[in-house]
DSSP file (Angstrom, degrees, kcal/mol; ACC not computed):
  #  RESIDUE AA STRUCTURE BP1 BP2  ACC     N-H-->O    O-->H-N    N-H-->O    O-->H-N    TCO  KAPPA ALPHA  PHI   PSI    X-CA   Y-CA   Z-CA
    1    1 A M              0   0    0      0, 0.0     2,-0.5     0, 0.0   107,-0.2   0.000 360.0 360.0 360.0 140.4  -19.6    4.1    2.3
    2    2 A N    >   -     0   0    0      1,-0.1     3,-1.1     3,-0.1     4,-0.1  -0.641 360.0-146.4 -78.2 124.1  -20.7    3.7    5.9
    3    3 A S  G >  S+     0   0    0     -2,-0.5     3,-0.7     1,-0.2    -1,-0.1   0.729  94.6  61.8 -65.2 -22.3  -17.8    2.3    8.0
    4    4 A D  G 3  S+     0   0    0      1,-0.2    -1,-0.2     3,-0.0    -2,-0.0   0.780 106.2  44.2 -74.2 -26.4  -20.2    0.3   10.2
    5    5 A S  G <  S+     0   0    0     -3,-1.1     2,-0.4     2,-0.1    -1,-0.2   0.183  95.4  93.3-105.2  17.0  -21.6   -1.8    7.4
    6    6 A I    <   -     0   0    0     -3,-0.7     2,-0.1    -4,-0.1     0, 0.0  -0.919  66.3-134.0-117.8 135.6  -18.3   -2.6    5.7
    7    7 A S     >  -     0   0    0     -2,-0.4     4,-2.6     1,-0.1     5,-0.2  -0.348  28.9-109.5 -78.0 164.6  -16.1   -5.7    6.2
    8    8 A T  H  > S+     0   0    0      1,-0.2     4,-2.5     2,-0.2     5,-0.2   0.895 121.1  51.1 -60.0 -40.8  -12.4   -5.5    6.7
    9    9 A K  H  > S+     0   0    0      2,-0.2     4,-2.7     1,-0.2    -1,-0.2   0.928 110.8  47.3 -63.3 -45.6  -11.9   -7.1    3.2
   10   10 A E  H  > S+     0   0    0      1,-0.2     4,-2.6     2,-0.2    -2,-0.2   0.896 111.7  51.3 -63.1 -39.6  -14.3   -4.6    1.6
   11   11 A K  H  X S+     0   0    0     -4,-2.6     4,-2.5     2,-0.2    -1,-0.2   0.917 111.5  47.6 -62.3 -43.7  -12.5   -1.8    3.3
   12   12 A G  H  X S+     0   0    0     -4,-2.5     4,-2.6     2,-0.2    -2,-0.2   0.915 112.1  49.3 -62.9 -44.0   -9.2   -3.1    2.0
   13   13 A D  H  X S+     0   0    0     -4,-2.7     4,-2.2     2,-0.2    -2,-0.2   0.911 112.0  48.8 -61.4 -43.2  -10.5   -3.5   -1.5
   14   14 A E  H  X S+     0   0    0     -4,-2.6     4,-2.4     2,-0.2    -2,-0.2   0.935 112.7  47.2 -63.1 -47.0  -11.9    0.0   -1.4
   15   15 A G  H  X S+     0   0    0     -4,-2.5     4,-2.6     1,-0.2    -2,-0.2   0.904 112.4  49.3 -61.7 -42.8   -8.6    1.5   -0.2
   16   16 A E  H  X S+     0   0    0     -4,-2.6     4,-2.5     2,-0.2    -1,-0.2   0.883 110.8  49.8 -66.6 -38.3   -6.6   -0.4   -2.7
   17   17 A A  H  X S+     0   0    0     -4,-2.2     4,-2.2    -5,-0.2    -2,-0.2   0.924 113.1  46.6 -65.3 -43.8   -8.8    0.7   -5.6
   18   18 A L  H  X S+     0   0    0     -4,-2.4     4,-2.3     1,-0.2    -2,-0.2   0.918 114.3  47.8 -62.8 -44.0   -8.6    4.4   -4.5
   19   19 A A  H  X S+     0   0    0     -4,-2.6     4,-2.8     2,-0.2     5,-0.2   0.904 110.5  51.3 -65.5 -41.7   -4.8    4.2   -4.0
   20   20 A A  H  X S+     0   0    0     -4,-2.5     4,-2.7     2,-0.2     5,-0.2   0.933 112.2  46.2 -61.7 -45.8   -4.3    2.5   -7.4
   21   21 A K  H  X S+     0   0    0     -4,-2.2     4,-1.8     2,-0.2    -1,-0.2   0.914 112.9  50.7 -62.4 -42.9   -6.4    5.2   -9.2
   22   22 A F  H  < S+     0   0    0     -4,-2.3     4,-0.4     2,-0.2    -2,-0.2   0.932 113.9  43.8 -59.7 -48.4   -4.5    7.9   -7.3
   23   23 A L  H ><>S+     0   0    0     -4,-2.8     5,-2.2     1,-0.2     3,-1.4   0.894 110.5  54.3 -68.3 -40.4   -1.1    6.5   -8.2
   24   24 A E  H ><5S+     0   0    0     -4,-2.7     3,-1.7     1,-0.3    -1,-0.2   0.871 102.9  58.5 -61.0 -35.5   -2.0    5.9  -11.8
   25   25 A G  T 3<5S+     0   0    0     -4,-1.8    -1,-0.3     1,-0.3    -2,-0.2   0.645 105.3  51.2 -66.8 -14.4   -3.0    9.5  -12.1
   26   26 A R  T < 5S-     0   0    0     -3,-1.4    -1,-0.3    -4,-0.4    -2,-0.2   0.156 129.5 -92.0-109.5  16.3    0.5   10.4  -11.1
   27   27 A G  T < 5S+     0   0    0     -3,-1.7    -3,-0.2     1,-0.3     2,-0.2   0.474  79.0 138.1  93.5   2.4    2.2    8.3  -13.7
   28   28 A Y      < -     0   0    0     -5,-2.2     2,-0.6    -6,-0.1    -1,-0.3  -0.523  46.4-139.9 -77.6 149.4    2.7    5.0  -11.8
   29   29 A R  E     -A   47   0A   0     18,-2.3    18,-2.1    -2,-0.2     2,-0.4  -0.948  13.3-142.1-111.0 113.8    2.0    1.8  -13.6
   30   30 A I  E     +A   46   0A   0     -2,-0.6    16,-0.3    16,-0.2     3,-0.1  -0.613  26.3 170.6 -75.6 124.0    0.2   -0.7  -11.4
   31   31 A I  E     +     0   0A   0     14,-3.0     2,-0.3    -2,-0.4    15,-0.2   0.596  64.8  18.5-110.5 -16.0    1.5   -4.2  -12.2
   32   32 A D  E     -A   45   0A   0     13,-1.8    13,-2.6     3,-0.0     2,-0.4  -0.973  57.4-164.1-155.1 140.9   -0.1   -6.2   -9.3
   33   33 A K  E    S-A   44   0A   0     -2,-0.3    11,-0.2    11,-0.2    10,-0.1  -0.986  78.7  -3.7-124.6 137.2   -2.9   -5.7   -6.9
   34   34 A K  E    S-     0   0A   0      9,-3.6     2,-0.3    -2,-0.4     9,-0.2   0.908  81.8-167.4  50.9  49.2   -3.4   -7.8   -3.7
   35   35 A W  E     +A   42   0A   0      7,-1.6     7,-2.3    -3,-0.1     2,-0.4  -0.532   9.8 177.5 -71.8 128.3   -0.4  -10.0   -4.5
   36   36 A I  E     +A   41   0A   0     -2,-0.3     2,-0.3     5,-0.2     5,-0.2  -0.999  16.8 168.3-135.6 134.2   -0.4  -13.1   -2.3
   37   37 A S  E >   -A   40   0A   0      3,-2.6     3,-2.2    -2,-0.4     2,-0.3  -0.824  68.9 -58.1-144.5 101.6    2.1  -16.0   -2.3
   38   38 A G  T 3  S-     0   0    0     -2,-0.3    -1,-0.1     1,-0.3     0, 0.0  -0.464 124.0 -11.0  62.2-123.2    1.8  -18.3    0.7
   39   39 A K  T 3  S+     0   0    0     -2,-0.3     2,-0.4    -3,-0.1    -1,-0.3   0.457 120.3  94.5 -86.8  -0.3    2.3  -16.1    3.8
   40   40 A F  E <   +A   37   0A   0     -3,-2.2    -3,-2.6    43,-0.1     2,-0.3  -0.733  48.0 164.3 -96.5 139.2    3.5  -13.2    1.7
   41   41 A E  E     -A   36   0A   0     -2,-0.4     2,-0.4    -5,-0.2    -5,-0.2  -0.988  17.0-173.9-154.3 146.7    1.3  -10.3    0.6
   42   42 A I  E     -A   35   0A   0     -7,-2.3    -7,-1.6    -2,-0.3     3,-0.1  -0.998  20.9-143.1-139.5 135.4    1.5   -6.8   -0.8
   43   43 A D  E    S-     0   0A   0     12,-0.4    -9,-3.6    -2,-0.4     2,-0.4   0.972  82.3  -0.2 -63.5 -57.7   -1.4   -4.4   -1.4
   44   44 A L  E     -AB  33  55A   0     11,-1.8    11,-3.1   -11,-0.2     2,-0.4  -0.989  57.0-164.5-136.3 143.6   -0.1   -2.8   -4.6
   45   45 A I  E     +AB  32  54A   0    -13,-2.6   -14,-3.0    -2,-0.4   -13,-1.8  -0.998  23.8 162.9-128.1 128.5    3.0   -3.2   -6.7
   46   46 A A  E     -AB  30  53A   0      7,-2.5     7,-3.6    -2,-0.4     2,-0.4  -0.855  31.3-128.0-136.7 167.5    3.8   -0.5   -9.3
   47   47 A T  E     +AB  29  52A   0    -18,-2.1   -18,-2.3    -2,-0.3     2,-0.3  -0.947  23.2 171.9-118.0 147.5    6.6    0.8  -11.4
   48   48 A E  E >   - B   0  51A   0      3,-2.1     3,-2.1    -2,-0.4     2,-0.2  -0.855  63.8 -47.1-152.9 114.3    7.8    4.4  -11.5
   49   49 A G  T 3  S-     0   0    0     -2,-0.3    -1,-0.1     1,-0.3     0, 0.0  -0.419 124.7 -16.9  60.0-126.4   10.9    5.3  -13.4
   50   50 A I  T 3  S+     0   0    0     -2,-0.2    46,-2.4    -3,-0.1     2,-0.3   0.272 120.7  94.9 -92.5  11.1   13.7    2.9  -12.4
   51   51 A S  E <   -Bc  48  96A   0     -3,-2.1    -3,-2.1    44,-0.2     2,-0.6  -0.793  62.0-149.1-110.6 145.0   11.8    1.7   -9.3
   52   52 A I  E     -Bc  47  97A   0     44,-2.6    46,-2.0    -2,-0.3     2,-0.6  -0.963  31.0-150.5 -99.9 126.3    9.5   -1.2   -8.4
   53   53 A V  E     -Bc  46  98A   0     -7,-3.6    -7,-2.5    -2,-0.6     2,-0.6  -0.879  12.2-159.7-111.3 120.2    7.3    0.3   -5.8
   54   54 A F  E     -Bc  45  99A   0     44,-3.1    46,-2.2    -2,-0.6     2,-0.5  -0.873  20.0-160.7 -97.1 119.2    5.7   -1.9   -3.0
   55   55 A V  E     -Bc  44 100A   0    -11,-3.1   -11,-1.8    -2,-0.6     2,-0.5  -0.890  14.5-160.6-114.2 125.1    2.8    0.1   -1.7
   56   56 A E  E     - c   0 101A   0     44,-2.2    46,-2.5    -2,-0.5     2,-0.5  -0.897  17.2-155.2 -98.0 128.6    1.0   -0.5    1.7
   57   57 A V  E     - c   0 102A   0     -2,-0.5     2,-0.4    44,-0.2    46,-0.2  -0.899  11.8-175.3-110.0 131.4   -2.5    1.0    1.7
   58   58 A K  E     - c   0 103A   0     44,-2.6    46,-3.2    -2,-0.5     2,-0.4  -0.991   2.4-175.3-128.2 124.4   -4.2    2.1    4.9
   59   59 A L  E     + c   0 104A   0     -2,-0.4     2,-0.3    44,-0.2    46,-0.2  -0.966   6.6 170.4-120.4 133.1   -7.8    3.3    4.9
   60   60 A R  E     - c   0 105A   0     44,-2.4    46,-2.5    -2,-0.4     3,-0.1  -0.945  34.8-139.5-135.4 160.0   -9.7    4.7    7.9
   61   61 A Y  S    S+     0   0    0     -2,-0.3     2,-0.3    44,-0.2    47,-0.2   0.368  90.1   7.8-101.4   2.6  -13.0    6.4    8.3
   62   62 A S        -     0   0    0      4,-0.1     3,-0.2    45,-0.1    -1,-0.2  -0.950  62.4-131.3-164.7 166.4  -11.6    8.9   10.9
   63   63 A N    >   +     0   0    0     -2,-0.3     3,-2.0     1,-0.1    42,-0.0   0.056  69.9 117.5-110.5  25.7   -8.3    9.8   12.4
   64   64 A S  T 3  S+     0   0    0      1,-0.3    -1,-0.1     2,-0.0     3,-0.1   0.730  83.0  42.9 -65.2 -20.4   -9.5    9.6   16.0
   65   65 A Y  T 3  S-     0   0    0      1,-0.5    -1,-0.3    -3,-0.2     2,-0.1   0.137 130.7 -84.6-107.2  18.6   -6.9    6.8   16.5
   66   66 A G    <   -     0   0    0     -3,-2.0    -1,-0.5     3,-0.0    -4,-0.1  -0.399  67.5 -38.3 105.3 175.4   -4.2    8.5   14.6
   67   67 A E    >   -     0   0    0     -2,-0.1     3,-1.4     1,-0.1     4,-0.4  -0.454  54.7-120.8 -72.8 145.9   -3.2    8.8   11.0
   68   68 A P  G >  S+     0   0    0      0, 0.0     3,-2.0     0, 0.0     4,-0.2   0.881 110.8  60.2 -55.3 -40.5   -3.7    5.6    8.9
   69   69 A W  G >  S+     0   0    0      1,-0.3     3,-1.7     2,-0.2   -10,-0.0   0.749  89.7  71.7 -62.6 -21.9    0.0    5.4    8.0
   70   70 A E  G <  S+     0   0    0     -3,-1.4    -1,-0.3     1,-0.3    -3,-0.0   0.708  84.1  69.4 -67.0 -17.6    0.9    5.2   11.7
   71   71 A A  G <  S+     0   0    0     -3,-2.0     2,-1.8    -4,-0.4    -1,-0.3   0.582  74.3  90.2 -75.5  -9.1   -0.4    1.6   11.6
   72   72 A V    <   +     0   0    0     -3,-1.7    -1,-0.2    -4,-0.2    -3,-0.0  -0.598  67.6 171.1 -87.9  78.7    2.5    0.6    9.5
   73   73 A N     >  -     0   0    0     -2,-1.8     4,-2.8     1,-0.1     5,-0.2  -0.079  50.4 -83.3 -82.9-176.8    4.7   -0.3   12.5
   74   74 A K  H  > S+     0   0    0      1,-0.2     4,-2.2     2,-0.2     5,-0.2   0.887 128.7  49.1 -57.7 -43.6    8.1   -2.0   12.6
   75   75 A A  H  > S+     0   0    0      2,-0.2     4,-2.0     1,-0.2    -1,-0.2   0.904 112.5  47.9 -64.8 -41.4    6.6   -5.5   12.4
   76   76 A K  H  > S+     0   0    0      2,-0.2     4,-2.3     1,-0.2    -2,-0.2   0.904 110.8  51.2 -66.5 -41.5    4.4   -4.6    9.5
   77   77 A R  H  X S+     0   0    0     -4,-2.8     4,-2.6     1,-0.2    -2,-0.2   0.908 109.1  51.3 -61.5 -42.0    7.3   -3.0    7.6
   78   78 A K  H  X S+     0   0    0     -4,-2.2     4,-2.3    -5,-0.2    -1,-0.2   0.916 110.3  48.9 -60.9 -43.9    9.4   -6.2    8.2
   79   79 A K  H  X S+     0   0    0     -4,-2.0     4,-2.3     2,-0.2   -38,-0.2   0.901 111.4  49.4 -63.1 -42.1    6.6   -8.3    6.8
   80   80 A I  H  X S+     0   0    0     -4,-2.3     4,-2.7     2,-0.2    -2,-0.2   0.916 111.1  49.7 -63.9 -43.5    6.3   -6.0    3.7
   81   81 A M  H  X S+     0   0    0     -4,-2.6     4,-2.3     2,-0.2    -2,-0.2   0.891 110.8  49.2 -64.8 -39.2   10.0   -6.1    3.1
   82   82 A Q  H  X S+     0   0    0     -4,-2.3     4,-2.2     2,-0.2    -1,-0.2   0.912 112.3  48.8 -63.9 -42.5   10.1  -10.0    3.4
   83   83 A S  H  X S+     0   0    0     -4,-2.3     4,-2.6     2,-0.2    -2,-0.2   0.917 110.9  50.0 -63.2 -43.6    7.2  -10.1    0.9
   84   84 A A  H  X S+     0   0    0     -4,-2.7     4,-2.9     2,-0.2    -2,-0.2   0.908 109.2  51.6 -61.8 -42.9    8.9   -7.7   -1.5
   85   85 A H  H  X S+     0   0    0     -4,-2.3     4,-2.3     1,-0.2    -1,-0.2   0.926 111.2  47.9 -59.1 -45.3   12.1   -9.8   -1.3
   86   86 A H  H  X S+     0   0    0     -4,-2.2     4,-2.8     2,-0.2    -2,-0.2   0.912 112.5  49.2 -61.5 -44.3   10.0  -13.0   -2.1
   87   87 A Y  H  X S+     0   0    0     -4,-2.6     4,-2.6     2,-0.2    -2,-0.2   0.930 110.5  50.2 -61.2 -47.3    8.3  -11.1   -5.0
   88   88 A I  H  X>S+     0   0    0     -4,-2.9     5,-1.8     1,-0.2     4,-0.8   0.910 114.9  43.4 -60.0 -44.2   11.6   -9.9   -6.5
   89   89 A E  H  <5S+     0   0    0     -4,-2.3     3,-0.5    -5,-0.2    -1,-0.2   0.922 114.8  49.4 -67.3 -44.2   13.1  -13.4   -6.4
   90   90 A Q  H  <5S+     0   0    0     -4,-2.8    -2,-0.2     1,-0.2    -1,-0.2   0.868 121.5  33.7 -63.3 -38.5   10.0  -15.1   -7.7
   91   91 A K  H  <5S-     0   0    0     -4,-2.6    -1,-0.2    -5,-0.2    -2,-0.2   0.389 103.5-124.3-101.6   2.2    9.6  -12.7  -10.7
   92   92 A N  T  <5 -     0   0    0     -4,-0.8     2,-0.3    -3,-0.5    -3,-0.2   0.932  41.5-174.4  53.2  51.2   13.4  -12.0  -11.3
   93   93 A I      < -     0   0    0     -5,-1.8    -1,-0.2    -6,-0.2   -41,-0.0  -0.579  22.2-177.1 -80.1 135.6   12.9   -8.2  -10.9
   94   94 A V        +     0   0    0     -2,-0.3    -1,-0.1     2,-0.1     2,-0.1   0.369  48.9 107.0-112.9   2.0   15.9   -6.0  -11.6
   95   95 A L  S    S-     0   0    0      1,-0.1   -44,-0.2   -44,-0.1   -45,-0.1  -0.381  82.8 -93.0 -77.1 160.0   14.4   -2.6  -10.8
   96   96 A E  E     -c   51   0A   0    -46,-2.4   -44,-2.6    -2,-0.1     2,-0.2  -0.591  44.0-126.7 -71.5 125.0   15.3   -0.7   -7.6
   97   97 A P  E     +c   52   0A   0      0, 0.0     2,-0.3     0, 0.0   -44,-0.2  -0.501  30.8 178.9 -76.3 144.7   12.8   -1.6   -4.8
   98   98 A R  E     -c   53   0A   0    -46,-2.0   -44,-3.1    -2,-0.2     2,-0.5  -0.988  19.7-142.0-142.4 148.9   11.0    1.2   -3.0
   99   99 A F  E     +cD  54 120A   0     21,-0.6    20,-1.9    -2,-0.3    21,-1.0  -0.950  24.8 172.8-120.8 115.8    8.5    1.2   -0.2
  100  100 A D  E     -c   55   0A   0    -46,-2.2   -44,-2.2    -2,-0.5     2,-0.4  -0.767  18.9-147.8-115.8 160.8    5.6    3.7   -0.2
  101  101 A I  E     -cD  56 116A   0     15,-1.6    15,-3.3    -2,-0.3     2,-0.5  -0.995   0.7-159.3-126.5 137.2    2.5    4.1    1.9
  102  102 A V  E     -cD  57 115A   0    -46,-2.5   -44,-2.6    -2,-0.4     2,-0.5  -0.979  14.2-166.2-113.5 118.4   -0.8    5.5    0.7
  103  103 A S  E     -cD  58 114A   0     11,-3.0    11,-3.0    -2,-0.5     2,-0.4  -0.907   6.1-173.1-109.1 123.2   -2.8    6.7    3.7
  104  104 A I  E     -cD  59 113A   0    -46,-3.2   -44,-2.4    -2,-0.5     2,-0.5  -0.965  11.9-172.9-125.8 131.8   -6.5    7.4    3.1
  105  105 A I  E     -cD  60 112A   0      7,-2.4     7,-2.6    -2,-0.4     2,-0.6  -0.987   4.8-171.3-121.3 122.3   -9.1    9.0    5.5
  106  106 A C  E     + D   0 111A   0    -46,-2.5     2,-0.5    -2,-0.5     5,-0.2  -0.950  10.1 170.3-112.9 112.3  -12.7    9.0    4.3
  107  107 A T  E >   - D   0 110A   0      3,-2.7     3,-2.4    -2,-0.6     2,-0.3  -0.949  64.2 -54.7-124.0 110.6  -15.0   11.1    6.6
  108  108 A G  T 3  S-     0   0    0     -2,-0.5     0, 0.0     1,-0.3     0, 0.0  -0.438 121.6 -18.6  60.9-121.2  -18.5   11.6    5.2
  109  109 A K  T 3  S+     0   0    0     -2,-0.3     2,-0.4    -3,-0.1    -1,-0.3   0.418 120.3  93.7 -96.4   0.2  -18.1   13.1    1.7
  110  110 A K  E <   -D  107   0A   0     -3,-2.4    -3,-2.7     2,-0.0     2,-0.4  -0.793  51.5-175.4 -99.2 134.5  -14.5   14.3    2.3
  111  111 A M  E     -D  106   0A   0     -2,-0.4     2,-0.5    -5,-0.2    -5,-0.2  -0.995   6.7-167.7-130.4 131.1  -11.5   12.1    1.4
  112  112 A V  E     -D  105   0A   0     -7,-2.6    -7,-2.4    -2,-0.4     2,-0.5  -0.974   5.0-169.8-119.3 121.4   -7.9   12.9    2.1
  113  113 A I  E     -D  104   0A   0     -2,-0.5     2,-0.5    -9,-0.2    -9,-0.2  -0.946   1.3-172.3-112.3 126.0   -5.2   10.8    0.4
  114  114 A E  E     -D  103   0A   0    -11,-3.0   -11,-3.0    -2,-0.5     2,-0.5  -0.976   6.5-160.3-119.2 122.0   -1.6   11.1    1.5
  115  115 A H  E     -D  102   0A   0     -2,-0.5   -13,-0.2   -13,-0.2    -2,-0.0  -0.894   3.0-167.4-102.4 125.8    1.1    9.4   -0.5
  116  116 A I  E >   -D  101   0A   0    -15,-3.3   -15,-1.6    -2,-0.5     3,-0.8  -0.847   8.3-159.3-115.6  93.5    4.4    8.9    1.3
  117  117 A P  E 3  S+     0   0A   0      0, 0.0   -17,-0.2     0, 0.0   -62,-0.0  -0.417  78.9  11.3 -68.5 147.9    7.1    7.9   -1.2
  118  118 A E  E 3  S+     0   0A   0      1,-0.1   -18,-0.2    -2,-0.1     3,-0.1   0.913  77.8 166.7  50.0  48.4   10.1    6.1    0.4
  119  119 A A  E <   -     0   0A   0    -20,-1.9     2,-0.3    -3,-0.8   -19,-0.2   0.799  66.2  -1.5 -64.7 -30.1    8.1    5.7    3.6
  120  120 A F  E     -D   99   0A   0    -21,-1.0   -21,-0.6   -43,-0.0    -1,-0.1  -0.975  69.6-133.5-156.1 165.6   10.7    3.2    4.9
  121  121 A F        -     0   0    0     -2,-0.3   -40,-0.1   -23,-0.1   -23,-0.1  -0.901  30.2 -97.9-126.0 148.9   13.9    1.5    3.8
  122  122 A P        -     0   0    0      0, 0.0     2,-0.4     0, 0.0   -44,-0.0  -0.329  36.5-139.7 -61.0 145.5   15.1   -2.1    3.8
  123  123 A V              0   0    0      1,-0.1     0, 0.0   -45,-0.0     0, 0.0  -0.884 360.0 360.0-109.2 144.1   17.4   -2.9    6.7
  124  124 A A              0   0    0     -2,-0.4    -1,-0.1     0, 0.0     0, 0.0   0.486 360.0 360.0 -71.0 360.0   20.5   -5.1    6.2
């Protein structure tokens, strides 16, 4: 897909679909996509073993501004953790929470997907 003709929403949808397929191929079970509740949102929520995995997906069409995962800064991590806390309370989840990032770069016909398990940890 040409990055010039794609909206931010379409780019997000594309990245999340690619990440979900990638994770499912590695044994993860996707239980929610694009979960939103008020101001809280999470790209993908999956289970793997004893963990509930909250996944932030970043897709870029080049790495000229750095790797996609680098965009998950301190403020973004805080927002994801707050959203995960809300999800866990809302759904009465008893699994161990984990925070992963799936970083995708699509350049022409080449696609590089990098999965970073335990990309960050909740802070007390």
